[in-house]
C-alpha positions in Angstrom: -13.7 -57.3 10.9 -11.0 -56.3 13.4 -8.5 -56.2 10.6 -10.6 -53.8 8.5 -11.1 -51.5 11.5 -7.4 -51.7 12.2 -6.5 -50.8 8.5 -9.0 -48.0 8.5 -7.5 -46.6 11.7 -4.0 -46.9 10.3 -5.0 -45.3 7.0 -6.6 -42.4 9.0 -3.4 -41.9 11.0 -1.2 -41.9 7.9 -3.5 -39.3 6.1 -3.5 -37.1 9.2 0.3 -37.2 9.4 0.6 -36.4 5.7 -1.8 -33.4 6.1 0.1 -32.2 9.1 3.4 -32.5 7.2 2.0 -30.5 4.3 0.8 -27.8 6.6 4.2 -27.6 8.2 5.9 -27.4 4.8 3.5 -24.6 3.7 4.2 -22.6 6.9 8.0 -23.1 6.5 7.7 -22.0 2.8 5.7 -18.9 3.8 8.2 -17.9 6.5 11.1 -18.4 4.0 9.5 -16.2 1.4 8.3 -13.4 3.7 11.7 -11.8 3.7 11.9 -12.0 0.0 8.5 -10.5 -0.7 8.3 -7.2 -2.6 8.8 -4.3 -0.3 8.0 -0.6 -0.8 10.9 1.3 0.7 9.7 5.0 0.7 12.3 7.7 0.4 10.3 9.9 2.7 9.3 8.2 5.9 7.3 11.1 7.4 4.3 13.1 6.5 5.0 15.3 3.5 4.2 18.9 4.1 3.0 21.1 1.2 3.2 24.2 3.4 0.6 26.9 2.9 -1.5 27.3 -0.3 -4.5 29.4 -1.3 -7.9 27.8 -1.6 -8.4 26.7 -5.2 -4.7 25.9 -5.8 -3.7 22.4 -6.9 -0.4 20.9 -5.7 1.4 17.7 -6.4 4.2 15.6 -5.1 6.1 12.5 -6.3 6.6 9.9 -3.5 9.7 8.1 -4.5 10.2 4.4 -3.5 12.4 1.4 -4.2 11.4 -2.2 -4.3 13.8 -3.7 -1.8 12.3 -7.2 -2.0 13.4 -10.1 -4.1 10.3 -10.4 -6.3 8.6 -7.9 -8.6 6.4 -5.4 -6.9 2.8 -5.0 -8.3 0.7 -2.2 -7.1 -2.9 -3.4 -7.4 -4.7 -0.2 -6.4 -4.3 3.1 -4.5 -7.1 4.9 -2.6 -7.2 8.4 -1.2 -9.0 9.5 1.9 -11.1 12.0 -0.1 -12.0 12.9 -3.7 -9.8 16.0 -3.6 -6.7 13.8 -3.8 -5.7 11.9 -6.9 -3.0 9.3 -7.0 -1.1 8.1 -10.1 1.1 4.9 -9.9 3.1 2.6 -12.2 0.9 -0.1 -13.7 3.8 -2.4 -14.7 5.7 -4.6 -12.1 8.6 -2.9 -10.5 11.6 -5.2 -10.5 13.7 -5.9 -7.4 16.0 -2.9 -6.7 14.1 -0.7 -9.2 13.0 2.8 -8.2 9.7 4.4 -9.1 7.2 6.9 -7.7 3.6 7.6 -6.9 2.3 11.0 -7.9 -0.2 12.6 -5.6 -2.2 15.6 -6.6 -4.3 17.6 -4.1 -7.0 20.1 -5.3 -7.8 22.6 -2.5 -11.1 23.8 -4.1 -13.6 24.1 -1.4 -11.1 23.3 1.4 -10.0 25.5 4.3 -7.6 25.2 7.1 -5.2 22.4 7.9 -5.8 19.3 5.7 -4.3 15.9 6.6 -4.7 13.3 3.9 -3.9 9.6 3.7 -3.2 7.6 0.5 -3.4 3.8 0.9 -1.3 1.5 -1.4 -2.5 -2.0 -2.0 0.3 -4.3 -3.4 1.7 -7.8 -3.3 3.8 -6.8 -0.3 3.8 -8.0 3.3 1.8 -6.3 4.8 -0.5 -5.8 1.8 -1.3 -2.2 2.6 1.1 0.8 3.0 0.2 4.5 3.7 1.5 7.8 2.4 0.5 10.9 4.2 0.6 14.6 3.5 -0.6 17.8 5.1 -1.3 21.3 3.7 -2.6 24.5 5.2 -5.2 26.0 2.9 -5.7 29.8 3.3 -8.8 31.6 2.0 -8.7 33.5 -1.2 -8.1 37.2 -0.9 -11.2 39.3 -0.2 -10.9 41.1 -3.5 -11.3 37.8 -5.4 -14.6 37.0 -3.6 -16.2 40.4 -4.4 -15.8 40.1 -8.2 -19.0 39.0 -10.0 
């Protein structure tokens, strides 16, 4: 009976050691690959400024970027902070070193004053989310336009 208990204890210790080694290997592998993960390197690092537009105008801008990682970059989804902003992005993987862009269109219909918008990119990068930002000052339409019926 003592031998069975001893063997069970020894087997448990061995399995625990193997599991611990697997965890250490996985952590080391993750650390080694983090530097190689796809990376969105945006050409414009700051908030893009559309300047001043008139209410009802639509403006657009291409946010250029390069994949500076060592694996293909896959953009899974992009969301905008409001329905007035529409993003378009490449659906195919972007190879390491390849350049591409994300087109952002802003429709100012029904908007007034300073508008600050955020576009969130979800990709196979580390971190998994990146933000683009723009601002635009929306001026009211001329009074003559609003009196026409």
